[in-house]
C-alpha positions in Angstrom: 2.3 -21.9 3.3 0.2 -18.6 4.5 -1.8 -18.2 7.6 -5.2 -17.0 6.9 -4.8 -14.2 9.9 -2.1 -12.8 7.9 -4.4 -11.2 5.1 -6.8 -9.9 7.5 -6.0 -5.9 7.6 -4.3 -4.6 10.7 -4.9 -0.9 10.0 -8.9 -0.6 8.5 -7.7 -0.7 4.5 -7.4 -3.5 2.0 -4.8 -6.4 1.9 -3.1 -8.1 -1.2 -0.6 -10.8 -1.2 3.2 -10.1 -3.3 6.1 -11.6 -3.5 7.3 -9.1 -1.2 4.4 -10.0 1.2 1.5 -8.8 2.6 0.7 -5.1 1.5 -2.1 -3.2 3.5 -2.9 0.0 1.9 -5.4 2.8 3.6 -6.7 5.2 1.7 -8.1 8.5 2.8 -8.8 11.7 1.2 -6.0 13.3 3.1 -3.5 10.3 3.6 -2.1 7.7 1.9 -0.6 5.2 4.1 0.7 1.6 2.8 2.1 -1.2 5.4 4.3 -4.4 4.5 4.2 -7.3 6.1 6.1 -10.3 5.9 4.3 -13.6 7.1 2.8 -11.2 9.8 5.4 -9.5 11.2 6.1 -5.7 10.1 8.8 -5.5 6.9 11.8 -2.7 7.6 10.9 0.0 5.0 13.3 3.0 6.6 14.9 2.4 2.9 11.8 2.1 1.0 11.2 4.0 -1.4 7.5 3.6 -2.9 5.1 5.0 -5.8 1.2 4.8 -5.7 -1.1 5.3 -9.0 -4.6 6.3 -8.6 -7.2 5.2 -11.2 -10.5 6.8 -10.8 -12.8 6.9 -14.1 -10.6 8.9 -16.1 -8.7 10.4 -13.6 -5.0 9.6 -12.8 -3.2 10.6 -9.6 0.2 9.6 -9.4 1.8 9.8 -5.2 5.4 9.3 -3.9 5.1 7.8 -0.5 7.8 8.0 2.2 9.2 5.8 5.6 7.1 7.3 8.3 7.5 5.1 11.3 6.3 1.8 10.3 4.4 2.6 7.2 5.0 4.4 3.9 2.9 7.5 4.0 1.9 10.5 1.8 -0.4 13.5 2.6 -2.1 15.1 0.2 -5.3 15.6 -1.1 -6.3 12.1 -3.1 -9.5 11.4 -4.9 -10.2 7.6 -3.1 -13.7 6.6 -3.9 -14.9 3.3 -4.0 -14.0 1.2 -7.1 -10.9 3.4 -7.6 -8.1 1.4 -9.0 -4.9 1.7 -6.8 -1.3 0.3 -8.4 1.6 0.2 -5.9 5.2 0.3 -6.4 7.4 -0.5 -3.9 11.1 -1.3 -3.7 12.4 -2.6 -0.6 16.0 -3.0 0.6 15.5 -6.5 -1.2 13.2 -6.7 -3.2 10.8 -4.9 -5.7 6.9 -5.5 -5.7 3.8 -4.9 -7.3 0.3 -4.8 -5.8 -2.6 -4.0 -7.1 -5.6 -2.7 -5.0 -9.2 -2.0 -5.7 -10.9 0.3 -2.9 -14.2 -0.7 -1.3 
């Protein structure tokens, strides 16, 4: 069983639960950050890869995220408005997971 506090955003993003742990997406117009936690503890993402697909109306944008400190990150210009749907495909050393987010 998961403790409820594990699902609280720790970085101001949106949290979803996946089979690889909790994922928190922080989406800003100039940076996308994805944090992965397992029962509240950060997951080693040093060898992880991730691809994020942003779906906003008829617009679709695909972005590769790279490990950066304690998160996966991409910098650039992103359409992130309330209601934007985000699909994150994350490959960790031991497992792969897909997370779906809706931005607020």
